[in-house]
PLY file of the C-alpha trace (Angstrom):
ply
format ascii 1.0
element vertex 77
property float x
property float y
property float z
element edge 76
property int vertex1
property int vertex2
end_header
77.62 88.10 79.13
81.15 86.95 78.46
82.91 85.09 81.29
86.52 85.58 82.18
88.91 82.79 81.26
91.08 81.08 83.89
94.09 82.98 82.46
92.34 86.32 82.79
91.38 85.52 86.39
94.96 84.59 87.20
96.21 87.80 85.72
93.79 89.78 87.91
95.03 87.86 90.95
98.61 88.47 90.04
98.07 92.19 89.53
96.29 92.39 92.89
99.20 90.68 94.58
101.63 93.16 93.14
99.45 96.03 94.41
99.03 94.47 97.87
102.76 93.82 98.24
103.44 97.47 97.25
101.00 98.63 99.94
102.83 96.52 102.54
106.14 98.02 101.54
104.72 101.54 101.75
102.69 101.18 104.91
104.72 98.73 106.97
108.15 99.48 105.53
108.73 95.82 104.67
111.34 94.92 102.08
109.77 93.57 98.85
110.75 90.06 99.93
109.19 90.47 103.39
106.01 91.90 101.88
105.65 88.94 99.53
106.25 86.51 102.45
103.58 88.23 104.60
101.13 88.29 101.74
101.68 84.71 100.59
101.31 83.33 104.13
98.14 85.25 104.87
94.58 84.00 105.02
93.68 86.90 102.74
95.93 85.48 100.02
94.31 82.06 100.50
90.90 83.62 100.01
92.10 85.62 96.99
93.18 82.36 95.38
89.70 80.87 95.66
87.76 81.92 92.60
84.42 81.58 94.51
85.20 84.48 96.82
85.39 86.90 93.87
88.13 88.89 95.63
90.14 88.92 92.41
87.45 91.16 90.94
87.62 93.71 93.78
89.77 96.83 94.09
93.21 96.52 95.61
92.14 98.91 98.42
89.20 96.72 99.31
91.27 93.51 99.44
94.01 95.35 101.33
91.54 96.30 104.03
91.07 92.57 104.73
94.84 92.07 104.88
95.32 95.03 107.20
92.66 93.69 109.52
94.26 90.28 109.46
97.64 91.77 110.34
96.11 93.78 113.22
93.92 91.08 114.68
95.55 87.86 113.37
92.30 86.95 111.60
90.22 88.03 108.57
86.98 89.84 109.30
0 1
1 2
2 3
3 4
4 5
5 6
6 7
7 8
8 9
9 10
10 11
11 12
12 13
13 14
14 15
15 16
16 17
17 18
18 19
19 20
20 21
21 22
22 23
23 24
24 25
25 26
26 27
27 28
28 29
29 30
30 31
31 32
32 33
33 34
34 35
35 36
36 37
37 38
38 39
39 40
40 41
41 42
42 43
43 44
44 45
45 46
46 47
47 48
48 49
49 50
50 51
51 52
52 53
53 54
54 55
55 56
56 57
57 58
58 59
59 60
60 61
61 62
62 63
63 64
64 65
65 66
66 67
67 68
68 69
69 70
70 71
71 72
72 73
73 74
74 75
75 76
């Protein structure tokens, strides 16, 4: 089985961040700048950056559910 390179993993993370920021703009009516700020300061983003969590390999909707929960409860489930 072929493993992903560090560059490929980073691309997956970057693509997920674009999707997540878009969801924040749509659902919470943030400006793009606000959405990026909310995302980048979240615990969900921190977990996404850790390769060991495997979140980069999950669907945007799945990862977004963690971010939504964090925004509602101020913590990640």
